[in-house]
PDB file of N, CA, C, O and CB in Angstrom:
ATOM      1  N   MET A   1       0.840  -1.170   0.000  1.00  0.00           N
ATOM      2  CA  MET A   1       0.000   0.000   0.000  1.00  0.00           C
ATOM      3  C   MET A   1       0.890   1.240   0.000  1.00  0.00           C
ATOM      4  O   MET A   1       1.922   1.284   0.669  1.00  0.00           O
ATOM      5  CB  MET A   1      -0.958  -0.006   1.214  1.00  0.00           C
ATOM      6  N   GLU A   2       0.477   2.219  -0.745  1.00  0.00           N
ATOM      7  CA  GLU A   2       1.197   3.474  -0.886  1.00  0.00           C
ATOM      8  C   GLU A   2       1.052   4.323   0.380  1.00  0.00           C
ATOM      9  O   GLU A   2      -0.042   4.440   0.933  1.00  0.00           O
ATOM     10  CB  GLU A   2       0.690   4.247  -2.112  1.00  0.00           C
ATOM     11  N   LYS A   3       2.153   4.911   0.830  1.00  0.00           N
ATOM     12  CA  LYS A   3       2.122   5.782   1.997  1.00  0.00           C
ATOM     13  C   LYS A   3       1.954   7.225   1.530  1.00  0.00           C
ATOM     14  O   LYS A   3       2.681   7.694   0.653  1.00  0.00           O
ATOM     15  CB  LYS A   3       3.414   5.619   2.853  1.00  0.00           C
ATOM     16  N   ILE A   4       0.991   7.920   2.123  1.00  0.00           N
ATOM     17  CA  ILE A   4       0.709   9.303   1.754  1.00  0.00           C
ATOM     18  C   ILE A   4       0.763  10.159   3.009  1.00  0.00           C
ATOM     19  O   ILE A   4       0.126   9.837   4.012  1.00  0.00           O
ATOM     20  CB  ILE A   4      -0.677   9.430   1.050  1.00  0.00           C
ATOM     21  N   ASN A   5       1.522  11.249   2.958  1.00  0.00           N
ATOM     22  CA  ASN A   5       1.525  12.209   4.049  1.00  0.00           C
ATOM     23  C   ASN A   5       0.389  13.184   3.798  1.00  0.00           C
ATOM     24  O   ASN A   5       0.442  13.994   2.873  1.00  0.00           O
ATOM     25  CB  ASN A   5       2.901  12.949   4.166  1.00  0.00           C
ATOM     26  N   GLY A   6      -0.632  13.097   4.625  1.00  0.00           N
ATOM     27  CA  GLY A   6      -1.769  13.967   4.440  1.00  0.00           C
ATOM     28  C   GLY A   6      -2.766  13.816   5.565  1.00  0.00           C
ATOM     29  O   GLY A   6      -2.549  13.091   6.535  1.00  0.00           O
ATOM     30  N   ILE A   7      -3.866  14.527   5.400  1.00  0.00           N
ATOM     31  CA  ILE A   7      -4.921  14.519   6.404  1.00  0.00           C
ATOM     32  C   ILE A   7      -6.261  14.549   5.674  1.00  0.00           C
ATOM     33  O   ILE A   7      -6.394  15.179   4.624  1.00  0.00           O
ATOM     34  CB  ILE A   7      -4.781  15.730   7.395  1.00  0.00           C
ATOM     35  N   CYS A   8      -7.241  13.867   6.238  1.00  0.00           N
ATOM     36  CA  CYS A   8      -8.579  13.826   5.656  1.00  0.00           C
ATOM     37  C   CYS A   8      -9.515  14.632   6.548  1.00  0.00           C
ATOM     38  O   CYS A   8      -9.641  14.350   7.740  1.00  0.00           O
ATOM     39  CB  CYS A   8      -9.085  12.355   5.494  1.00  0.00           C
ATOM     40  N   ILE A   9     -10.165  15.629   5.974  1.00  0.00           N
ATOM     41  CA  ILE A   9     -11.121  16.466   6.710  1.00  0.00           C
ATOM     42  C   ILE A   9     -12.387  16.572   5.874  1.00  0.00           C
ATOM     43  O   ILE A   9     -12.338  16.986   4.716  1.00  0.00           O
ATOM     44  CB  ILE A   9     -10.527  17.893   7.022  1.00  0.00           C
ATOM     45  N   ASP A  10     -13.511  16.201   6.453  1.00  0.00           N
ATOM     46  CA  ASP A  10     -14.812  16.257   5.776  1.00  0.00           C
ATOM     47  C   ASP A  10     -14.792  15.565   4.417  1.00  0.00           C
ATOM     48  O   ASP A  10     -15.372  16.067   3.454  1.00  0.00           O
ATOM     49  CB  ASP A  10     -15.244  17.701   5.603  1.00  0.00           C
ATOM     50  N   GLY A  11     -14.128  14.418   4.338  1.00  0.00           N
ATOM     51  CA  GLY A  11     -14.106  13.645   3.108  1.00  0.00           C
ATOM     52  C   GLY A  11     -13.172  14.168   2.035  1.00  0.00           C
ATOM     53  O   GLY A  11     -13.185  13.666   0.911  1.00  0.00           O
ATOM     54  N   LYS A  12     -12.354  15.175   2.358  1.00  0.00           N
ATOM     55  CA  LYS A  12     -11.392  15.719   1.398  1.00  0.00           C
ATOM     56  C   LYS A  12      -9.986  15.432   1.900  1.00  0.00           C
ATOM     57  O   LYS A  12      -9.695  15.575   3.088  1.00  0.00           O
ATOM     58  CB  LYS A  12     -11.605  17.252   1.189  1.00  0.00           C
ATOM     59  N   MET A  13      -9.119  15.026   0.980  1.00  0.00           N
ATOM     60  CA  MET A  13      -7.726  14.762   1.322  1.00  0.00           C
ATOM     61  C   MET A  13      -6.880  15.998   1.076  1.00  0.00           C
ATOM     62  O   MET A  13      -6.967  16.641   0.030  1.00  0.00           O
ATOM     63  CB  MET A  13      -7.184  13.575   0.515  1.00  0.00           C
ATOM     64  N   TYR A  14      -6.063  16.310   2.066  1.00  0.00           N
ATOM     65  CA  TYR A  14      -5.108  17.407   1.967  1.00  0.00           C
ATOM     66  C   TYR A  14      -3.721  16.795   2.099  1.00  0.00           C
ATOM     67  O   TYR A  14      -3.383  16.218   3.133  1.00  0.00           O
ATOM     68  CB  TYR A  14      -5.366  18.514   3.067  1.00  0.00           C
ATOM     69  N   GLU A  15      -2.923  16.924   1.046  1.00  0.00           N
ATOM     70  CA  GLU A  15      -1.598  16.325   1.018  1.00  0.00           C
ATOM     71  C   GLU A  15      -0.573  17.300   1.590  1.00  0.00           C
ATOM     72  O   GLU A  15      -0.603  18.493   1.284  1.00  0.00           O
ATOM     73  CB  GLU A  15      -1.217  15.915  -0.419  1.00  0.00           C
ATOM     74  N   ALA A  16       0.329  16.790   2.416  1.00  0.00           N
ATOM     75  CA  ALA A  16       1.395  17.603   2.992  1.00  0.00           C
ATOM     76  C   ALA A  16       2.496  17.767   1.956  1.00  0.00           C
ATOM     77  O   ALA A  16       2.980  16.792   1.381  1.00  0.00           O
ATOM     78  CB  ALA A  16       1.950  16.963   4.301  1.00  0.00           C
ATOM     79  N   LYS A  17       2.882  19.016   1.730  1.00  0.00           N
ATOM     80  CA  LYS A  17       3.935  19.337   0.771  1.00  0.00           C
ATOM     81  C   LYS A  17       5.029  20.097   1.496  1.00  0.00           C
ATOM     82  O   LYS A  17       4.735  20.938   2.346  1.00  0.00           O
ATOM     83  CB  LYS A  17       3.380  20.165  -0.428  1.00  0.00           C
ATOM     84  N   PRO A  18       6.292  19.818   1.177  1.00  0.00           N
ATOM     85  CA  PRO A  18       7.370  20.593   1.789  1.00  0.00           C
ATOM     86  C   PRO A  18       7.209  22.082   1.475  1.00  0.00           C
ATOM     87  O   PRO A  18       6.810  22.457   0.373  1.00  0.00           O
ATOM     88  CB  PRO A  18       8.743  20.088   1.298  1.00  0.00           C
ATOM     89  N   ALA A  19       7.524  22.916   2.456  1.00  0.00           N
ATOM     90  CA  ALA A  19       7.370  24.358   2.301  1.00  0.00           C
ATOM     91  C   ALA A  19       8.679  25.048   2.622  1.00  0.00           C
ATOM     92  O   ALA A  19       9.544  24.500   3.305  1.00  0.00           O
ATOM     93  CB  ALA A  19       6.243  24.893   3.202  1.00  0.00           C
ATOM     94  N   THR A  20       8.803  26.254   2.117  1.00  0.00           N
ATOM     95  CA  THR A  20       9.944  27.064   2.511  1.00  0.00           C
ATOM     96  C   THR A  20       9.687  27.570   3.927  1.00  0.00           C
ATOM     97  O   THR A  20       8.552  27.539   4.403  1.00  0.00           O
ATOM     98  CB  THR A  20      10.179  28.253   1.511  1.00  0.00           C
ATOM     99  N   VAL A  21      10.709  28.021   4.581  1.00  0.00           N
ATOM    100  CA  VAL A  21      10.562  28.527   5.948  1.00  0.00           C
ATOM    101  C   VAL A  21       9.618  29.719   5.972  1.00  0.00           C
ATOM    102  O   VAL A  21       8.832  29.860   6.909  1.00  0.00           O
ATOM    103  CB  VAL A  21      11.932  28.920   6.536  1.00  0.00           C
ATOM    104  N   ILE A  22       9.679  30.579   4.964  1.00  0.00           N
ATOM    105  CA  ILE A  22       8.793  31.748   4.916  1.00  0.00           C
ATOM    106  C   ILE A  22       7.339  31.314   4.789  1.00  0.00           C
ATOM    107  O   ILE A  22       6.473  31.865   5.469  1.00  0.00           O
ATOM    108  CB  ILE A  22       9.174  32.672   3.744  1.00  0.00           C
ATOM    109  N   GLU A  23       7.052  30.333   3.927  1.00  0.00           N
ATOM    110  CA  GLU A  23       5.682  29.833   3.783  1.00  0.00           C
ATOM    111  C   GLU A  23       5.184  29.245   5.092  1.00  0.00           C
ATOM    112  O   GLU A  23       4.035  29.462   5.477  1.00  0.00           O
ATOM    113  CB  GLU A  23       5.603  28.781   2.669  1.00  0.00           C
ATOM    114  N   GLU A  24       6.037  28.506   5.770  1.00  0.00           N
ATOM    115  CA  GLU A  24       5.628  27.845   7.007  1.00  0.00           C
ATOM    116  C   GLU A  24       5.324  28.862   8.102  1.00  0.00           C
ATOM    117  O   GLU A  24       4.337  28.710   8.822  1.00  0.00           O
ATOM    118  CB  GLU A  24       6.714  26.877   7.477  1.00  0.00           C
ATOM    119  N   LYS A  25       6.151  29.894   8.241  1.00  0.00           N
ATOM    120  CA  LYS A  25       5.945  30.881   9.302  1.00  0.00           C
ATOM    121  C   LYS A  25       4.665  31.679   9.105  1.00  0.00           C
ATOM    122  O   LYS A  25       4.010  32.050  10.079  1.00  0.00           O
ATOM    123  CB  LYS A  25       7.127  31.825   9.371  1.00  0.00           C
ATOM    124  N   ALA A  26       4.304  31.945   7.860  1.00  0.00           N
ATOM    125  CA  ALA A  26       3.110  32.743   7.584  1.00  0.00           C
ATOM    126  C   ALA A  26       1.926  31.895   7.150  1.00  0.00           C
ATOM    127  O   ALA A  26       0.846  32.430   6.904  1.00  0.00           O
ATOM    128  CB  ALA A  26       3.410  33.766   6.520  1.00  0.00           C
ATOM    129  N   CYS A  27       2.106  30.587   7.053  1.00  0.00           N
ATOM    130  CA  CYS A  27       1.069  29.661   6.571  1.00  0.00           C
ATOM    131  C   CYS A  27       0.637  29.984   5.142  1.00  0.00           C
ATOM    132  O   CYS A  27      -0.470  29.630   4.737  1.00  0.00           O
ATOM    133  CB  CYS A  27      -0.148  29.702   7.497  1.00  0.00           C
ATOM    134  N   TRP A  28       1.490  30.644   4.385  1.00  0.00           N
ATOM    135  CA  TRP A  28       1.172  30.978   2.991  1.00  0.00           C
ATOM    136  C   TRP A  28       1.029  29.716   2.172  1.00  0.00           C
ATOM    137  O   TRP A  28       1.885  28.833   2.229  1.00  0.00           O
ATOM    138  CB  TRP A  28       2.253  31.886   2.382  1.00  0.00           C
ATOM    139  N   GLY A  29      -0.019  29.628   1.431  1.00  0.00           N
ATOM    140  CA  GLY A  29      -0.224  28.493   0.555  1.00  0.00           C
ATOM    141  C   GLY A  29      -0.878  27.288   1.226  1.00  0.00           C
ATOM    142  O   GLY A  29      -1.253  26.331   0.548  1.00  0.00           O
ATOM    143  N   CYS A  30      -1.018  27.326   2.544  1.00  0.00           N
ATOM    144  CA  CYS A  30      -1.624  26.198   3.237  1.00  0.00           C
ATOM    145  C   CYS A  30      -3.138  26.366   3.250  1.00  0.00           C
ATOM    146  O   CYS A  30      -3.657  27.387   3.701  1.00  0.00           O
ATOM    147  CB  CYS A  30      -1.074  26.074   4.677  1.00  0.00           C
ATOM    148  N   GLU A  31      -3.827  25.372   2.758  1.00  0.00           N
ATOM    149  CA  GLU A  31      -5.280  25.452   2.681  1.00  0.00           C
ATOM    150  C   GLU A  31      -5.963  25.126   4.002  1.00  0.00           C
ATOM    151  O   GLU A  31      -7.188  25.208   4.092  1.00  0.00           O
ATOM    152  CB  GLU A  31      -5.784  24.524   1.617  1.00  0.00           C
ATOM    153  N   LEU A  32      -5.202  24.760   5.027  1.00  0.00           N
ATOM    154  CA  LEU A  32      -5.773  24.493   6.346  1.00  0.00           C
ATOM    155  C   LEU A  32      -5.487  25.616   7.341  1.00  0.00           C
ATOM    156  O   LEU A  32      -5.860  25.511   8.509  1.00  0.00           O
ATOM    157  CB  LEU A  32      -5.234  23.183   6.887  1.00  0.00           C
ATOM    158  N   ALA A  33      -4.836  26.681   6.902  1.00  0.00           N
ATOM    159  CA  ALA A  33      -4.462  27.763   7.809  1.00  0.00           C
ATOM    160  C   ALA A  33      -5.686  28.370   8.500  1.00  0.00           C
ATOM    161  O   ALA A  33      -5.651  28.597   9.709  1.00  0.00           O
ATOM    162  CB  ALA A  33      -3.704  28.846   7.046  1.00  0.00           C
ATOM    163  N   GLY A  34      -6.740  28.630   7.775  1.00  0.00           N
ATOM    164  CA  GLY A  34      -7.949  29.189   8.371  1.00  0.00           C
ATOM    165  C   GLY A  34      -8.587  28.249   9.370  1.00  0.00           C
ATOM    166  O   GLY A  34      -9.103  28.689  10.398  1.00  0.00           O
ATOM    167  N   LEU A  35      -8.559  26.970   9.084  1.00  0.00           N
ATOM    168  CA  LEU A  35      -9.127  25.968   9.976  1.00  0.00           C
ATOM    169  C   LEU A  35      -8.344  25.921  11.283  1.00  0.00           C
ATOM    170  O   LEU A  35      -8.941  25.872  12.359  1.00  0.00           O
ATOM    171  CB  LEU A  35      -9.134  24.583   9.303  1.00  0.00           C
ATOM    172  N   CYS A  36      -7.029  25.936  11.204  1.00  0.00           N
ATOM    173  CA  CYS A  36      -6.190  25.895  12.413  1.00  0.00           C
ATOM    174  C   CYS A  36      -6.492  27.087  13.313  1.00  0.00           C
ATOM    175  O   CYS A  36      -6.619  26.945  14.529  1.00  0.00           O
ATOM    176  CB  CYS A  36      -4.689  25.879  12.039  1.00  0.00           C
ATOM    177  N   LYS A  37      -6.606  28.269  12.698  1.00  0.00           N
ATOM    178  CA  LYS A  37      -6.838  29.489  13.476  1.00  0.00           C
ATOM    179  C   LYS A  37      -8.252  29.536  14.036  1.00  0.00           C
ATOM    180  O   LYS A  37      -8.457  30.008  15.154  1.00  0.00           O
ATOM    181  CB  LYS A  37      -6.582  30.721  12.617  1.00  0.00           C
ATOM    182  N   SER A  38      -9.221  29.057  13.279  1.00  0.00           N
ATOM    183  CA  SER A  38     -10.610  29.135  13.743  1.00  0.00           C
ATOM    184  C   SER A  38     -10.922  28.108  14.828  1.00  0.00           C
ATOM    185  O   SER A  38     -11.810  28.331  15.651  1.00  0.00           O
ATOM    186  CB  SER A  38     -11.558  28.941  12.576  1.00  0.00           C
ATOM    187  N   MET A  39     -10.203  26.988  14.838  1.00  0.00           N
ATOM    188  CA  MET A  39     -10.474  25.937  15.813  1.00  0.00           C
ATOM    189  C   MET A  39      -9.500  25.976  16.984  1.00  0.00           C
ATOM    190  O   MET A  39      -9.600  25.156  17.896  1.00  0.00           O
ATOM    191  CB  MET A  39     -10.414  24.580  15.143  1.00  0.00           C
ATOM    192  N   PHE A  40      -8.559  26.921  16.972  1.00  0.00           N
ATOM    193  CA  PHE A  40      -7.544  27.042  18.025  1.00  0.00           C
ATOM    194  C   PHE A  40      -6.839  25.724  18.262  1.00  0.00           C
ATOM    195  O   PHE A  40      -6.559  25.342  19.398  1.00  0.00           O
ATOM    196  CB  PHE A  40      -8.176  27.531  19.325  1.00  0.00           C
ATOM    197  N   MET A  41      -6.554  25.030  17.157  1.00  0.00           N
ATOM    198  CA  MET A  41      -5.889  23.739  17.269  1.00  0.00           C
ATOM    199  C   MET A  41      -4.410  23.876  16.924  1.00  0.00           C
ATOM    200  O   MET A  41      -4.006  24.825  16.251  1.00  0.00           O
ATOM    201  CB  MET A  41      -6.561  22.701  16.355  1.00  0.00           C
ATOM    202  N   SER A  42      -3.626  22.944  17.379  1.00  0.00           N
ATOM    203  CA  SER A  42      -2.223  22.912  16.999  1.00  0.00           C
ATOM    204  C   SER A  42      -2.161  22.545  15.524  1.00  0.00           C
ATOM    205  O   SER A  42      -2.767  21.555  15.113  1.00  0.00           O
ATOM    206  CB  SER A  42      -1.406  21.900  17.878  1.00  0.00           C
ATOM    207  N   PRO A  43      -1.451  23.309  14.730  1.00  0.00           N
ATOM    208  CA  PRO A  43      -1.416  23.020  13.295  1.00  0.00           C
ATOM    209  C   PRO A  43      -0.903  21.619  13.000  1.00  0.00           C
ATOM    210  O   PRO A  43       0.065  21.175  13.618  1.00  0.00           O
ATOM    211  CB  PRO A  43      -0.552  24.035  12.583  1.00  0.00           C
ATOM    212  N   PRO A  44      -1.534  20.917  12.067  1.00  0.00           N
ATOM    213  CA  PRO A  44      -1.090  19.562  11.734  1.00  0.00           C
ATOM    214  C   PRO A  44       0.321  19.536  11.162  1.00  0.00           C
ATOM    215  O   PRO A  44       0.974  18.493  11.181  1.00  0.00           O
ATOM    216  CB  PRO A  44      -2.048  18.931  10.747  1.00  0.00           C
ATOM    217  N   CYS A  45       0.803  20.669  10.652  1.00  0.00           N
ATOM    218  CA  CYS A  45       2.155  20.700  10.081  1.00  0.00           C
ATOM    219  C   CYS A  45       3.230  20.521  11.152  1.00  0.00           C
ATOM    220  O   CYS A  45       4.389  20.279  10.815  1.00  0.00           O
ATOM    221  CB  CYS A  45       2.383  22.017   9.338  1.00  0.00           C
ATOM    222  N   ARG A  46       2.881  20.631  12.415  1.00  0.00           N
ATOM    223  CA  ARG A  46       3.853  20.497  13.509  1.00  0.00           C
ATOM    224  C   ARG A  46       4.324  19.052  13.694  1.00  0.00           C
ATOM    225  O   ARG A  46       5.278  18.805  14.432  1.00  0.00           O
ATOM    226  CB  ARG A  46       3.244  21.006  14.812  1.00  0.00           C
ATOM    227  N   ILE A  47       3.666  18.098  13.034  1.00  0.00           N
ATOM    228  CA  ILE A  47       4.101  16.706  13.172  1.00  0.00           C
ATOM    229  C   ILE A  47       5.348  16.410  12.348  1.00  0.00           C
ATOM    230  O   ILE A  47       5.975  15.365  12.521  1.00  0.00           O
ATOM    231  CB  ILE A  47       2.982  15.765  12.760  1.00  0.00           C
ATOM    232  N   PHE A  48       5.713  17.328  11.450  1.00  0.00           N
ATOM    233  CA  PHE A  48       6.882  17.144  10.600  1.00  0.00           C
ATOM    234  C   PHE A  48       8.083  17.888  11.169  1.00  0.00           C
ATOM    235  O   PHE A  48       7.930  18.932  11.803  1.00  0.00           O
ATOM    236  CB  PHE A  48       6.589  17.619   9.175  1.00  0.00           C
ATOM    237  N   LYS A  49       9.274  17.351  10.941  1.00  0.00           N
ATOM    238  CA  LYS A  49      10.493  18.021  11.388  1.00  0.00           C
ATOM    239  C   LYS A  49      10.805  19.228  10.513  1.00  0.00           C
ATOM    240  O   LYS A  49      11.306  20.242  11.000  1.00  0.00           O
ATOM    241  CB  LYS A  49      11.674  17.047  11.380  1.00  0.00           C
ATOM    242  N   GLU A  50      10.506  19.117   9.212  1.00  0.00           N
ATOM    243  CA  GLU A  50      10.732  20.213   8.277  1.00  0.00           C
ATOM    244  C   GLU A  50       9.407  20.934   8.021  1.00  0.00           C
ATOM    245  O   GLU A  50       8.342  20.356   8.235  1.00  0.00           O
ATOM    246  CB  GLU A  50      11.347  19.691   6.942  1.00  0.00           C
ATOM    247  N   PRO A  51       9.460  22.190   7.567  1.00  0.00           N
ATOM    248  CA  PRO A  51       8.222  22.931   7.280  1.00  0.00           C
ATOM    249  C   PRO A  51       7.384  22.267   6.182  1.00  0.00           C
ATOM    250  O   PRO A  51       7.919  21.839   5.159  1.00  0.00           O
ATOM    251  CB  PRO A  51       8.558  24.364   6.869  1.00  0.00           C
ATOM    252  N   HIS A  52       6.089  22.187   6.399  1.00  0.00           N
ATOM    253  CA  HIS A  52       5.141  21.641   5.430  1.00  0.00           C
ATOM    254  C   HIS A  52       3.899  22.521   5.379  1.00  0.00           C
ATOM    255  O   HIS A  52       3.557  23.197   6.350  1.00  0.00           O
ATOM    256  CB  HIS A  52       4.760  20.181   5.788  1.00  0.00           C
ATOM    257  N   ILE A  53       3.240  22.501   4.243  1.00  0.00           N
ATOM    258  CA  ILE A  53       1.925  23.112   4.096  1.00  0.00           C
ATOM    259  C   ILE A  53       0.998  22.049   3.519  1.00  0.00           C
ATOM    260  O   ILE A  53       1.462  21.048   2.975  1.00  0.00           O
ATOM    261  CB  ILE A  53       1.976  24.395   3.181  1.00  0.00           C
ATOM    262  N   PHE A  54      -0.301  22.261   3.636  1.00  0.00           N
ATOM    263  CA  PHE A  54      -1.279  21.297   3.126  1.00  0.00           C
ATOM    264  C   PHE A  54      -2.009  21.883   1.924  1.00  0.00           C
ATOM    265  O   PHE A  54      -2.435  23.038   1.930  1.00  0.00           O
ATOM    266  CB  PHE A  54      -2.289  20.901   4.231  1.00  0.00           C
ATOM    267  N   ARG A  55      -2.139  21.056   0.899  1.00  0.00           N
ATOM    268  CA  ARG A  55      -2.861  21.414  -0.321  1.00  0.00           C
ATOM    269  C   ARG A  55      -3.938  20.373  -0.576  1.00  0.00           C
ATOM    270  O   ARG A  55      -3.712  19.175  -0.409  1.00  0.00           O
ATOM    271  CB  ARG A  55      -1.894  21.521  -1.540  1.00  0.00           C
ATOM    272  N   HIS A  56      -5.124  20.846  -0.987  1.00  0.00           N
ATOM    273  CA  HIS A  56      -6.203  19.929  -1.330  1.00  0.00           C
ATOM    274  C   HIS A  56      -5.787  19.120  -2.547  1.00  0.00           C
ATOM    275  O   HIS A  56      -5.246  19.668  -3.507  1.00  0.00           O
ATOM    276  CB  HIS A  56      -7.529  20.692  -1.598  1.00  0.00           C
ATOM    277  N   SER A  57      -6.038  17.816  -2.507  1.00  0.00           N
ATOM    278  CA  SER A  57      -5.704  16.929  -3.610  1.00  0.00           C
ATOM    279  C   SER A  57      -6.974  16.276  -4.136  1.00  0.00           C
ATOM    280  O   SER A  57      -7.473  15.323  -3.537  1.00  0.00           O
ATOM    281  CB  SER A  57      -4.679  15.860  -3.169  1.00  0.00           C
ATOM    282  N   PRO A  58      -7.503  16.781  -5.255  1.00  0.00           N
ATOM    283  CA  PRO A  58      -8.704  16.160  -5.831  1.00  0.00           C
ATOM    284  C   PRO A  58      -8.483  14.694  -6.200  1.00  0.00           C
ATOM    285  O   PRO A  58      -9.401  13.882  -6.082  1.00  0.00           O
ATOM    286  CB  PRO A  58      -9.147  16.931  -7.063  1.00  0.00           C
ATOM    287  N   GLU A  59      -7.272  14.349  -6.648  1.00  0.00           N
ATOM    288  CA  GLU A  59      -6.992  12.960  -7.031  1.00  0.00           C
ATOM    289  C   GLU A  59      -7.071  12.036  -5.820  1.00  0.00           C
ATOM    290  O   GLU A  59      -7.679  10.968  -5.895  1.00  0.00           O
ATOM    291  CB  GLU A  59      -5.604  12.850  -7.690  1.00  0.00           C
ATOM    292  N   LEU A  60      -6.463  12.436  -4.707  1.00  0.00           N
ATOM    293  CA  LEU A  60      -6.515  11.601  -3.510  1.00  0.00           C
ATOM    294  C   LEU A  60      -7.921  11.550  -2.925  1.00  0.00           C
ATOM    295  O   LEU A  60      -8.341  10.522  -2.395  1.00  0.00           O
ATOM    296  CB  LEU A  60      -5.535  12.118  -2.464  1.00  0.00           C
ATOM    297  N   THR A  61      -8.642  12.654  -3.022  1.00  0.00           N
ATOM    298  CA  THR A  61     -10.027  12.682  -2.546  1.00  0.00           C
ATOM    299  C   THR A  61     -10.873  11.703  -3.345  1.00  0.00           C
ATOM    300  O   THR A  61     -11.689  10.976  -2.778  1.00  0.00           O
ATOM    301  CB  THR A  61     -10.615  14.108  -2.648  1.00  0.00           C
ATOM    302  N   GLU A  62     -10.682  11.680  -4.649  1.00  0.00           N
ATOM    303  CA  GLU A  62     -11.424  10.753  -5.506  1.00  0.00           C
ATOM    304  C   GLU A  62     -11.087   9.309  -5.144  1.00  0.00           C
ATOM    305  O   GLU A  62     -11.977   8.463  -5.059  1.00  0.00           O
ATOM    306  CB  GLU A  62     -11.111  11.018  -6.995  1.00  0.00           C
ATOM    307  N   ARG A  63      -9.806   9.031  -4.931  1.00  0.00           N
ATOM    308  CA  ARG A  63      -9.405   7.668  -4.553  1.00  0.00           C
ATOM    309  C   ARG A  63     -10.003   7.269  -3.217  1.00  0.00           C
ATOM    310  O   ARG A  63     -10.394   6.117  -3.033  1.00  0.00           O
ATOM    311  CB  ARG A  63      -7.881   7.553  -4.493  1.00  0.00           C
ATOM    312  N   LEU A  64     -10.079   8.202  -2.288  1.00  0.00           N
ATOM    313  CA  LEU A  64     -10.645   7.925  -0.969  1.00  0.00           C
ATOM    314  C   LEU A  64     -12.135   7.617  -1.064  1.00  0.00           C
ATOM    315  O   LEU A  64     -12.625   6.693  -0.414  1.00  0.00           O
ATOM    316  CB  LEU A  64     -10.413   9.110  -0.029  1.00  0.00           C
ATOM    317  N   ASN A  65     -12.848   8.384  -1.866  1.00  0.00           N
ATOM    318  CA  ASN A  65     -14.303   8.280  -1.927  1.00  0.00           C
ATOM    319  C   ASN A  65     -14.817   7.270  -2.951  1.00  0.00           C
ATOM    320  O   ASN A  65     -16.012   6.974  -2.962  1.00  0.00           O
ATOM    321  CB  ASN A  65     -14.877   9.616  -2.233  1.00  0.00           C
ATOM    322  N   ASN A  66     -13.951   6.734  -3.812  1.00  0.00           N
ATOM    323  CA  ASN A  66     -14.361   5.779  -4.827  1.00  0.00           C
ATOM    324  C   ASN A  66     -14.064   4.370  -4.317  1.00  0.00           C
ATOM    325  O   ASN A  66     -12.895   4.020  -4.153  1.00  0.00           O
ATOM    326  CB  ASN A  66     -13.637   6.053  -6.181  1.00  0.00           C
ATOM    327  N   PRO A  67     -15.083   3.553  -4.062  1.00  0.00           N
ATOM    328  CA  PRO A  67     -14.851   2.218  -3.524  1.00  0.00           C
ATOM    329  C   PRO A  67     -14.019   1.310  -4.414  1.00  0.00           C
ATOM    330  O   PRO A  67     -13.425   0.349  -3.925  1.00  0.00           O
ATOM    331  CB  PRO A  67     -16.146   1.570  -3.262  1.00  0.00           C
ATOM    332  N   ASP A  68     -13.964   1.596  -5.720  1.00  0.00           N
ATOM    333  CA  ASP A  68     -13.176   0.767  -6.624  1.00  0.00           C
ATOM    334  C   ASP A  68     -11.682   1.060  -6.523  1.00  0.00           C
ATOM    335  O   ASP A  68     -10.872   0.229  -6.934  1.00  0.00           O
ATOM    336  CB  ASP A  68     -13.641   0.970  -8.049  1.00  0.00           C
ATOM    337  N   THR A  69     -11.298   2.209  -5.991  1.00  0.00           N
ATOM    338  CA  THR A  69      -9.889   2.586  -5.948  1.00  0.00           C
ATOM    339  C   THR A  69      -9.307   2.666  -4.537  1.00  0.00           C
ATOM    340  O   THR A  69      -8.094   2.822  -4.392  1.00  0.00           O
ATOM    341  CB  THR A  69      -9.711   3.900  -6.624  1.00  0.00           C
ATOM    342  N   ASN A  70     -10.128   2.565  -3.501  1.00  0.00           N
ATOM    343  CA  ASN A  70      -9.591   2.732  -2.150  1.00  0.00           C
ATOM    344  C   ASN A  70      -9.345   1.410  -1.428  1.00  0.00           C
ATOM    345  O   ASN A  70      -9.084   1.407  -0.225  1.00  0.00           O
ATOM    346  CB  ASN A  70     -10.529   3.573  -1.336  1.00  0.00           C
ATOM    347  N   THR A  71      -9.422   0.310  -2.130  1.00  0.00           N
ATOM    348  CA  THR A  71      -9.151  -0.978  -1.482  1.00  0.00           C
ATOM    349  C   THR A  71      -7.820  -1.516  -1.994  1.00  0.00           C
ATOM    350  O   THR A  71      -7.398  -1.221  -3.112  1.00  0.00           O
ATOM    351  CB  THR A  71     -10.303  -2.003  -1.750  1.00  0.00           C
ATOM    352  N   GLU A  72      -7.181  -2.298  -1.163  1.00  0.00           N
ATOM    353  CA  GLU A  72      -5.918  -2.916  -1.555  1.00  0.00           C
ATOM    354  C   GLU A  72      -6.171  -4.012  -2.569  1.00  0.00           C
ATOM    355  O   GLU A  72      -7.166  -4.734  -2.504  1.00  0.00           O
ATOM    356  CB  GLU A  72      -5.178  -3.478  -0.331  1.00  0.00           C
ATOM    357  N   LYS A  73      -5.242  -4.118  -3.508  1.00  0.00           N
ATOM    358  CA  LYS A  73      -5.342  -5.212  -4.484  1.00  0.00           C
ATOM    359  C   LYS A  73      -4.788  -6.469  -3.851  1.00  0.00           C
ATOM    360  O   LYS A  73      -3.765  -6.436  -3.166  1.00  0.00           O
ATOM    361  CB  LYS A  73      -4.581  -4.875  -5.806  1.00  0.00           C
ATOM    362  N   LYS A  74      -5.462  -7.569  -4.083  1.00  0.00           N
ATOM    363  CA  LYS A  74      -5.045  -8.834  -3.476  1.00  0.00           C
ATOM    364  C   LYS A  74      -4.269  -9.673  -4.460  1.00  0.00           C
ATOM    365  O   LYS A  74      -3.836 -10.775  -4.125  1.00  0.00           O
ATOM    366  CB  LYS A  74      -6.250  -9.614  -2.967  1.00  0.00           C
TER     367      LYS A  74
END
């Protein structure tokens, strides 16, 4: 099974992408920045040693929600 660095929120997959230090400090480009601030939660990017931002991935969302593509092949 393929390993993906990401998070699933409300049925949408957000893939973690490496970020520059400037992007990480200002949350520029991260599509979860508003969610982190509105929920007063620790940003999910803190689980990584290097700076990361999250981007919505329609391809991963489709794979997650499509029963034909989200199961392991035997």
